[in-house]
N, C-alpha and C positions, 0 to 999 in steps of 0.2 A: 371559780365559785359561780353558782347561780343566783344571781342577785333582783332584786326589784328597787326601783328608784321612784319614789313618790317626788312631785316636783319636778321631773327631769325634765320638762318643757322649760324649764325658765331658765333665765342666767348664769347660775351656778349649776342647775342640772346638766345644761346642755354641754358646759365644759367637762364636767365629772362624769358623765356618761361616755364621754370620747376619751376621757382618761382611763378608764376602767377597762373599756374594750380594747387600748393598746396593752393593756397589763394582760389580757388573754381570759377575761373574765367574761361570761355569759350574763348579757344583762337585759332585764327585760324593764320597759317605762308604763308608767300606770297615768293614764289618761281617760277623761271622760269621752273622747274620740279618738278611737285608733289610728285614724289617718293623721291626726294632730301630732301624735306621738312620733309616727314614721317618718315625717317628712323635717323634723326636727335637725337630724344628725347627719353626719357626715359617714359614718361608720353605721353597720347593720345591727339595730336591736330589736327587739320582740318588743313590740305593743300590746300591752295587757289593759282592757275595758275595767275601767273602775273609778270612783270617786271617794276621797277621804272623809268626805259626809255625807255618803252612804253606806252605812256601817254593812249593811248584807252583799255590797259589792265587792268587797276586799276579802274575805276568806279563798276564794275561787282565784285570786289575782296572785294572793300571796304563796297559795299552795306550791309544794316544789322547791321552794327557793332556799338557799342557803342562808341568807341576810336579807334585810330590809333597810333600805338608806332613805330616811324622812327627812324631806329638804322643805316641805309646805309651808310656804309662809308669804305676808302681805304687808305692804307697809301703807296700805290705805284702804279705809273700808270701802265697800261699795256693794247697797242692798244687803242680801242677805249672807253678805261674807264678811263677816266681821270679825275682830281681833279675836275673841271668846272662841267663836268657833272655829277659824282655821289654827289659831296655837294651842287651844285645848281639846275641844271636841275633837277635831281631828285627830290627833293624838293618841286620845283614848279608843278612836275605832280603831286604829292601826293596830296599836298594843294588846288591843280584844280578837283582831283577826290572827293576829302572829300565836297569841295564843292558843286559839283554837287549831291553828295548823299545823303548829309545833314546831313553827319558827322561832328560832330564839335572839340570833345575833341582830342587834339593833343599833345603826348609827344614826344620831339624832343630832340636825342641827337646830341651834337655837341662835344667841346673838349675845356679845358685849354689853352689858347694863341690863340683862334680866333678873329681874328682881323683884320682889311682893312690893316694896315701896318706890319703885320706880317712880317718875314723874308722869311717864308716857302709859298710855294704857297699851302700846305694843310690848313695852319691856315688861310689864305686869302679866299679861297674858302669855310672854314666851315663860316666862318664870313658872307659870301654871303650866305649861306643858312640859318644863322639865320637871316639875314634881311628880307628873303622870309615868314617865320614863322611868325615874328613880323607884318610883312604886310597883312596878310594873311586873318585877320577878325575873326580868330578861337578862340577857347579858348585854347591856347596852354601853354605847359611849355617846357622849355628849360634846358637843363642838361650839364653841361661843366666838365667833370670828368678830373682829372691828368691821368698818368699813371695806367691803370688799370691791376692788377694781380689776378691770380687765374688758377686752373686747365685748360690749355690747351689755356694759354694767346699767345701772340707775342712778348713780350717783356723779361719777365723772362726766358723765354725758347729758345729764342735767346741766352742772358747772360750767363746762366748758363753750356751751353756744352764750351763756350770761356772758364770760369773757370777751367772746368774739365778736358779739354781735352790737355790743353797747360802746357805743363810739367814741365817748369821752372819759367816762370812770366806768368802775366795776361795781354794781351795788351788792351790800352784803346785809345780810338782816342780823341784827344785833352788834355786840362787840367783836366779833368774831375770834374770841379768846378759848372757846370749846377745844377743847385735843381730840385727836383721831389718832388711829394707827393702823393705816389702811393695809390690807393685806392684798396681794394677789390672788385673782382665782385659781392660777397654776399650782398655786401652794396649798390653797385651799384643799383642789382636787388631790394632790399629791397626799396629804395627810390623811384625807380618808382612804384614799388606796392602800397606804400603808398599816393605818388601824385595822383593816380586814385581814393582814397578816401578822398582825402583834398581837397574842391573847393578853399579854399585861396590860393592855387599855380598855378591859373592860372592868366596868363599874367605876370609871374614871372621867372626870369634865375636862377638859384642853380649852382656852382660850389661845383664840389665833390674830396674832399681829405681825404687820413689818418690822424691818430692822429700824424704822423710824417712825416718829412721833410729830405729828404737824399740829398746829392751830388751824381753824378753819381759813384765817386770813392766810397762812402759808400754803394752806392747799392752794386756794386761788391764784398765790404767787409762781405757785409750780406750775400749774396750767398757764398761766398768760407767758411764762416765759417760754414753756414748750409751743405755744402759738404764736410767737412773737410779739407779745402784746405786753411784753414788763413794764413800759412805761406809762400805760392806764393806772390813775389811782385806785384804790378802795374807798369806796366811799361808804359811811358805814349808816343804816336806817335803823330807826329804834324798834324795840320789838313789838309795839303798837302796831307800825306799821304792817309788819310782817303777819301778825293777827288778822288786820283787814284785807291782804291778800289771802292767805291763807280760806278765810269764811269766803271769799269770792269764788275763789277756786273750786272749793268744795261744793258750793252751790252749782256752779257752772257744769261739775262732773253729774251731780244728782238729775239734773235736767238733760243731761246727755249731750251737753254743748260742746263737753270736752272728753277724751275716752278716760283720762285720769287728774287729777289735781297735782300739779307740779311742788306744791308744798302746801303741806296741812297743820291744824294746829296740834295735832298730836307730835308731831316732828317737832316743831318749835318746841314743846315742852323737853324733849330729849336734849335741846341745846344747854339745859340748866345743866347737864352734867358731861364730865368727860367721857368720852367712848374709847377708853385706852385696856389692853389686854394686860394679864399678867401670865408672860408666857415663860415663866420660867421651868415649870413641868414640861411645856411643849417640847422648848429647846431641847431637854434632858432625853426626851422619848424618840423623838423625828429629826432624824439627822436629813442633811440638805442646806442648799443655801437659801435665803430670803430674799426674794427680788424685792428692788427698790423703789416707793413710787415714781421715781423723776425716770426711771429706764423704762417703766411702762408707760405712764404717758409720751414719752417722743413716741415711742415705737406705734402703739395702735390709735394715736391723737393725727401724728402724721406721716405714720408709715404706711396707711392703706388697710388697717388691720380692724376696724370697726367691727366687723361681723363674723369674722373667722374666728370662730372659736380653737383651731388647730395650731393657730401661728402661736409661735415661743415669742421672749423678749429678750432684748438685748440693746446695745447703745447706751449713749450716755448725755446728759444734758445737766448745765450748770445752775444754778438757782441766782439770781440777779434780785437786788433788793426793789419793792414797788412802794412809794411813797403813799400811807394811809392818811385818809381825811375820815373824819367824825361829823356826823350832825348830831348836837344835843337836843 
């Protein structure tokens, strides 16, 4: 199939594009600068110039494709790149361009927790984007992954230095009880590819999660075990301290002193709800084994796979207990 991937230069996009090319698809990647798309991949892809926030640039980029895979999303706002613009307006632009170009098949990346009553702006705008897709009249499939992990991710790669660099304890914001169902980026790529070949996925929404559910504390423990830091205690700081840190990071980012805030107030709001997927229908439709978090951590935190999206998973690591301390 001839495919166009938006958001194809990001973490999930890089892995997905390589997986699609391995399946024999002809893949084009949308990018504001064509040379940026070309240099991101280990396999040949066609760069197509365009911007999801520039509606006029999209019809030409989409023309001649058999399907569009829309991955664009942000986890923090920067300048005019707001949650609403990237999660709703961009979807409207892509849908309109697809309709104008006669391309009907759309795979759309959303997220577990997308809901109109989400405590976070991220979750509310993701829900708004889903609504646009469902009302588009296209042959759509929506995917809602929980936290996605793998080489180059923005979650484990953020937590691992916290575990590794703090000499005495591991700082955790909040109670650490929020539950997640981490899913491997390789499994996300697999189901996207399978959906293209399965017409029965049209008009359906699939939540994606790995085989195990972890609290935030348990994810820290997994990382600590893999890094050989399992004896470090977890030290919990109150949410108000997290809000102070987040506001500081956001201010530094606005002033250009750091590229991106490692923690935002919107992310802290998300911690008030579990991030667990309902995978009942997903498992019924998509075959294959789902990779465990601990196997993935062992490979790419200690196996030299941090930046190589071509690599696979393997190995095993046992979970050891870490003492938990709390500040009241």
